[in-house]
N, C-alpha and C positions, 0 to 999 in steps of 0.2 A: 394885552387885551384892552380894546378899545370901547369908548363909550360909544350908543347910541346917537343918532340922529338927532336935534331937535324935534320933539315932536309933536306928531302930525294931527289935525284935529280929530276926535275919534268919531267913527260911524255910530250912527244911531239904526237900533233896529227900526225894519217897519213895524206899522200897526201900533196899537198901545205900548207903550216904554213900561218895563215892565220893573218891580223894586230894586233900586239899587242893591249890590251884596256890600257887607263892611268892606271898608277901602283895607286892602291888603299892604304891610309895610307901613310906617311913620313916611311922613308926608313933610317935607320940609319947607321953610320959606319960599311962595311962587317965586318972590320977584329973584331968585339967584338963580345962575346957570349953573351953579358946584352947588354939593352936598355939603354946607359950612362943616368942618371940623373933621374932617374924616384925611385930608391931607396932613392935619397936625396929630393924628391918631398915629399916620404912619410913620411920623417924623420921631416921636416918641418909640413906637414898636423897635425902626430900626434903632436908633440911638442906646433900646435896650441891650439888644442884641451884641453892638460893637461893645458896648460897657462890661458886657461877661467876658467877650472875646480879651479883650485888655485888661484885665485880673482888677477892674473896677467895682469894687462890693456895692449892691444895690438892692432891696428887699426882695427882688425878684429877679431870674436869671434869663438866658437868652429863651429858654422854650417857652419861656410869657409873649416875648416878643413876635416869636415866629408864628402862637394859637392867635394872637391879636391879626396878624396878618391874614392867616386863613381865614379869620372869622368874614375880615372887611372883603376879601376877594370872593366868596360864599355870598356873601349878600349882596355886593356890586352887580356880579356876574348875573344871579337870578332876577335882580331887580329891570338889569338889561332885558334879559329873557322875556322876563311877565309883561314888561311893555312891549315889546316888538310884537308878542302873539297878541295882546289887547287891542293892539294899533291894528296889523296887518291879518291877523286868524291864521298866521303861521309861523316860525320861525327859519331863518336860512341860516341853514346847517354850515353852509359852504362858506357863508360870510363872517360866522362863527370863528369856524378855523382861520379864516385868512388873517380878521383882526387878530386876533389871537397871536400865530403868527407873525404876524409886520412887527407888534408891540415885545415880543418877547425873542424870539431867535437870534435876531441879529446883533442885539445886545451883550446876548449868551453866548454866541460864538466868539466876536472880537474877545472878552475876558477869559472865555478859554483858551486862545490863543495867544494872546499874552501871559498867562500861566504856564504855557508850555513852552515861549520863549526865553520867560524870567528860570523855566528847570534847566532848560537843554543850556543853558549861556550861564549854571552855575551861582547864578543870584539867588536863586531859591532853593533850598535845599531838599534831598527827596530823587526818585525814581521816576519816570513815566513808563506805563502800559497801557498798552491798548485796549484794555479793561475799562481801566479808569479813566482813558478817553473819551473811549465809547459810551461810560458811563453818566459824563457830563455830556457830552452830543445829544443822546440820546434819551436821558431824562430816565434812567437807571442808578443813579447813584444813593440812593437808597437802598436799593435791590442790594447793590453789593456790600452795604454795611450788614445789612440782615443773614443774607446767606452768602456772602460772598468774603474777601479780605479787606479790611480797609485800607491795608497801607497802600493798594493800590492805585487808589484816586486819588487825581493829581493834586497835588500840592497847593494849599488852599483853596482846594472847590469843594473841599466837604460840605459847606451849606446848602453844595446844592440839593441836598437830599429835602429838601423841601417846595423846592421849586417841579422836581420829580413827586412828590405828592399830590402836587396842583396836578399836574398835565396828566397825572394816570385818573385823576377825578373827573377833569374835564375832558378825557377821551369818550365817557358815557355818559355824562350829566346832562349835557344839550338833550340827548336821545330819552332819556328818561324825563326829564323836565317837558317833555313833548307828550310824551306818554299819559304822564299824569295831567295835564294838562288838557289833554282831549277827554278826560275821561272824567275829570273832575272840575266844576269849574272855579274859577278865583282860589278864594281863599281856601276851598275847602280839600285841598292839594296839602294843606298844613299838616297834618296827621301824618302825613307819609312821610316826612323830613321828620317831624319828633320820634317817629317810629325806627326810621333809619340811625339818629341820635343814640336812640335805645339801645337797637342791636350792636353797637360799636361799642357802647359800655360794654355788655355784658359780654362781648368777646375780650374785652382786651382784661376782665374779671377772670374769665376763662382761662388766656393764655398767661396772667400772674398766677393765681391760686391755686388752678389746675392743673396746668401742664410744667408750670414751673419757667415761662419763659425770661429771659435776660431783659429787667427792666429798657436799658439800652438801646432793643432791640427793638423793644413796645413803640417808644420814643419818635423811632424815623419809620415806623412799617405805615407801608398807605393805606392798608386793613384797620389800620390802630390808630391812623389820626384824621380819618376823614370827616370825623363826626365834628371835628370845630371849623370844617368849611360848610357843613350842614345846618348847625347851628344856624350861622350868615344866611343860607339859606331860606331858612323858616323865619328870620326876620320881613326877610322879604316881601313872605307871601302871608304870613301870621294876619288876623283881623287886631289889629293892637292897638284899638280906638282908647282902650284903658290909658296906653301910654300918652298916648294926645294929650288927653285930658291932663295928662300927671304934668304931663311937660308944661301944659299953663299957666301952671302956677309956678312959681322961680323957685321959691321955698323947697315943695315938693320934690321940683325936678331935679336941685340941686342933691337933694338927699338920696335921691333914687342912682342917680350917677353917682357919688361916693358908696352908696351900697353895692352897686355893681362892681367898681372898682377895687371895694374891699375883698367880695366874693372873686374877683380874676387873682388878686394876690393869696388868698386864702388856698385856691387854688393847689397852690405851689408848694406849700406848706402845710400838707397834709401826712400825717405820722405815716412811715414804711412804704408799703408798699401802695397803700390807699393813695399818694400822690401821684403815682404813675398808673393807676387803674381812674382813679372817680375824678383827679384833679382835671381833666380836660374838660370832664361833662360839669364839674362845677364855672368852672372859668366860662363852660360856654354858656350857662346861666347868666352869670356876670355878664358878660359882653351882651349879652340882646338886652339886657335889661339899659346898660353903659349904651351901647351905639345906640339904641331908639330912642333914647333920650335926647343925647347929642342930634341925630337928628331931627328931629322931633321940636325941638328947643333951640334955634338958630341964635337966639338971644342972649340965651345961659349964662352967665359967667364963665362958666369951664369950656363953655363953645366960643365965644370969643379970644379965650387963651388959646385953643387949639388955631383958631384963624392968626397967631400972630407972623407976621412975613417971614422971619428964619422958620418958622415948625412947616408952614406952606413951601418953601423952599426947600426944605430937605424931604420933607412929603413926596416932593415932585422928582427927585433923583433918589427917593430909597430905592427902586430895583436895581441901579446900577449900584449905589453905595452898600447895598447888602453883598452883593455877588464879591466885589472887589476888596474891599475892607479887610475881609482875613488877609490876602495876597499883601498890603501895604504891612499890615500887622507884623506878619510873622519877617518881612522885607529889612523891618527896625529891631526885630526882635535878633535876628544871626545877624547884624550887620553894625548894632550898636550898644552902646554900653546907656543906653539912658534907662533911667528908671521908669517906677511903672507910669504916673502922673504927665512929665513931660514925652515920653513917648507916646502914649496915649493921643493927648494935644496933635502934634505931627502926625500921626498914620490920621487921625481925623480928619485934618486939614487937607495930606497928599488925598486922601480917597473921598472928600468932596470935592477937589480939583480934578482928578479922575474923571467921577461922578458928572460932573459937569459936563467936559468934554464928550464922555459917551452920551449923553442925554443930548447935548445943541448936535454935535453930527453924526451921531448913528439912531439914536430912538425918537427921536420927534422928526426925521426926515423919511423915516420909515413908515412909521404911524401914519403921518399924511399919505401914503402911497395907497391908503384902505378906503379912500374917497373915491381915488380911480378906477382900482380893479375892482372893487365889491359892486355886488348887482343890486339895482333898485327892484323893490318888490312891486309884482303889479296888483292889480285890485285884489283883494280879500278873496276866497272861493264864498263865503258865506258873511250874512250880517254879524261882527263882533260883537258880543255883550260886554260892555267896560263897565266898570264897579262903582266907581265916581269921578265926577270931576276934577274934584280936589287931587283927585290920584294922578289926572294924567298933565297935572303942572310941575311931576317931580321933572327936570332939565339934571344930564348929568353931561359934563363937558368930556373929552378925550383924559384929561389927568383923573379923574374921577376912579376909573379902572386899571388900577396897576396893578400887576402881579407881582409877590413876595419876592421872587429870587430863589 
């Protein structure tokens, strides 16, 4: 999915100017064309997933890395939609799906072809089925996990379950967001997203404690994981002036970021079924604070750490890296006698190299087509009431809205 064009000047309503609504979403420093720290957070998340699959012990597992990806995706997508509606008075559904298709599908299909080739040649152990290939191509790998036979999934592409969750969510979310904005101005729609998070929490509790659903199935279900995206959506629309004030004080900003991080870690370590039922909610609350402070405090030491060049570079490659890392790990597991750490180091180097090639040769050129193909909006059908002038200083570049894979 791509980011929007740089902000256009806000349109003003004729006559008296109404009192501004509270700003929706934390507003980063106006001088940057990026949201500082988010590429770094992506890098940390994909490295957590990589380490978990490489059997490297960490305080959290792959599930936490994916949850962070979900949150960032929801936050960025909603920010883009909110800004488009504020600027134009409408949302181009066609442009939304065009941008998302150009960013997601070409790299995905290339990785699927690579996995098929490795399996057909015997380089990767396993069998191919039409169901598994269809699940990878049409985004229902997680459905196969829940109601089908997981052994039919294309070898090395089980990680695509999370991309399926995202795509199911975004099949309906733009329409839901547009409906909310038409009925509820600005941040007034925040309770709708909060209610969605609560409903998913209740549904998980019912499934796990009432029906006895397997926690492994709850982990990959679209209906049981979309609250991690909704928490990000909530951050993008909520009136979070308190977070901005908190971020203005370095000590309190750092304390809030540490507190948010501890909640994210704690959510994975709740006892028994509570980890599967309530853990994503605890992590969503922690990420709400952590990401909110990181965005609102670009000069905070933690944010500066997340802006280190190696982390930003890995964050830019995170989509391709997420999709290919398990393929590389399996190849080395099946064809070498390397121990855990050497195998992890070599697989990371090879996965980064392959991801770089996919990014430069496929992902970046395809994303560049959006400016040629998407339609430019005409004049807004009615004057648009904006929130605050500061809210319109938020600029996102194309790398800021990257799918998790």
